[in-house]
N, C-alpha and C positions, 0 to 999 in steps of 0.2 A: 757323215757327220751332220747332226741337226744345226741348223742355222741359229745364231744368236739373236735372241728377242729382247731388245733394250726395253728397259721399264721406262715409266715417266715416275717424277718425283713423288708425285700423288700416290702411287702404289706402294711406297714404303710403309712399313708398319709404323703407328703411332708409337712414341717412346724411344725411338732409335735415335743413336747419338750421330750427330752430323757436324762437319767443320768446313770451312772455307780453305781451299787450296789454291794459291795463286799459281798460275804457269808463268815462271820466269825464264829469262834468256839462258841461263846456265843449264836448263832442262830440255833445251831444244837442239834442233838438228839445223843445218843452214837454210832449209825451207821454212823455219820458224815455228814447226810442229814439235810436239814432246818426241824426243827420241825414245823409240819402243822400250829399250831396257831401263830407261831413266824411271819409268812406272814402277819398278820394283823398289827403288830408293825412295820415290814419292811416297808410295803407299806404305812402306816400311815406317816413314816417319808419321804418317797418320795413325798406323796401328800403335806405334809408341805413344802418341797423344791420347789415343782412346784408352789405353791400358790406365793412364793417369787419371784422366777426366771423366771418363765412364764407369770405370771399374774401382777408381780409388786406390790403385795399386801403381805408383810410379815406376815405369819401365826401367828407369835406371837404378832404383833400389832393389828391383827383381835380379837384374843382371849384375849389377856390381856388389851391393852390400850382402845380398842373400846367394849370390853365386848360382842362381838359376838361370839356365840357358833357354832361350825361346827361339830356337833356329827353325829354319824352315826345311820340311821334308818334300814339299810339293809347292809349286806355284804354277798357276795357269792364268791366262786371261784372254778376254775377247773384247773386240774393239768394233764399235759402231761408227764413230766419226772421230777425226783427229782433234787433238787439243792444241790451241794455238797460243803463242807468246802473248800474255795481256790479258788472257782469259782467267776468270776466276771459277773453279770447279767446286761444286756442292758435292762432298764425299761422306759417305755413311758405311758403317761396319756392322755386319751381321754375324752373329754366331750361328753356325749351321749344325755342327757336331761337337759334342765334348766326349772324349774318350779317356781311357785310363792315363795315358801320358801324352795326349794330344788334343788339339783343337783346331776345328775347320772353320776359318773365317771368310767370309764374303765382303770384299770392298767395292761399293759401287760408287761410281763418279757420274756426275750430272753436269751438263751444261745446258743453260736456259731451260731446265726442268726435263730434259731428255737425256737417258743413260748414254753416255759416251764410251765408258770403259768398265768393264767388270772384271775383278780379279779374285782368285781363289787362293788362299793361303792356308797350308796345313803345318801347323807348328807343334814341334815335339819339344816336351820339357826335359832338360838334361842337367847333370849335375856338372857345374863349370869346374869342379874340382877333378874328376875322372872321366868326363866327358861320355857318361853312359846316361842313357833315357832313365827318367824317375817318374813317379807318379805325379801328376798335377798336384801341387800344393793344395791343402784344403781350403786356405783363404781365396786362393785364385779359381779353384773350381766353385766355390760358393758364389764369388763375384760374377763369374761367366754364367752360372745358372740363374743368377738373379737378373742380369742384364738381358739374357734370352728370354726370361719370362716378362721382363717389363716390354719387351717389343712384341712378344707374342700376345699376352693379355689372357690367353687360356690357361696359364699355369701360375698357381699362387707363388710368391715369393718364398724363398728357401731361407732358412737361417741355421746356422750352428747351433747344435745341442748346448743347453745352457751347462 
């Protein structure tokens, strides 16, 4: 297996959405470092915020009002250094792939400008009525493509047909 090569904050693309994530007591083990499974919960919160702030699609409306499930089919993580209680991580989300029913995201967490954790999430959209996979809703697909383009710079922004 290839070794995880941490990035520096300056290597992230321009236009990427970022947020600050404080490491709190409740996320830590007795040694004062983030309990490994807790990263899933922390990063899920980051992704929820990203949907609303970067994509303009409030997560609670997608799941609640629209009954569109955004469940994880795959999650993986690589760790470079521990995160300790009291630290504040600089976290960014990158769209890696957009499929018919799924999206692959990478969450990068930085401490003092150096990447400490990188996680990959593959989300599959489902109907929360019958719990079967569905195509990404058009507005979600458009928002994902536009965000991806704004971080990439090599692709022009996409818009819905008039």
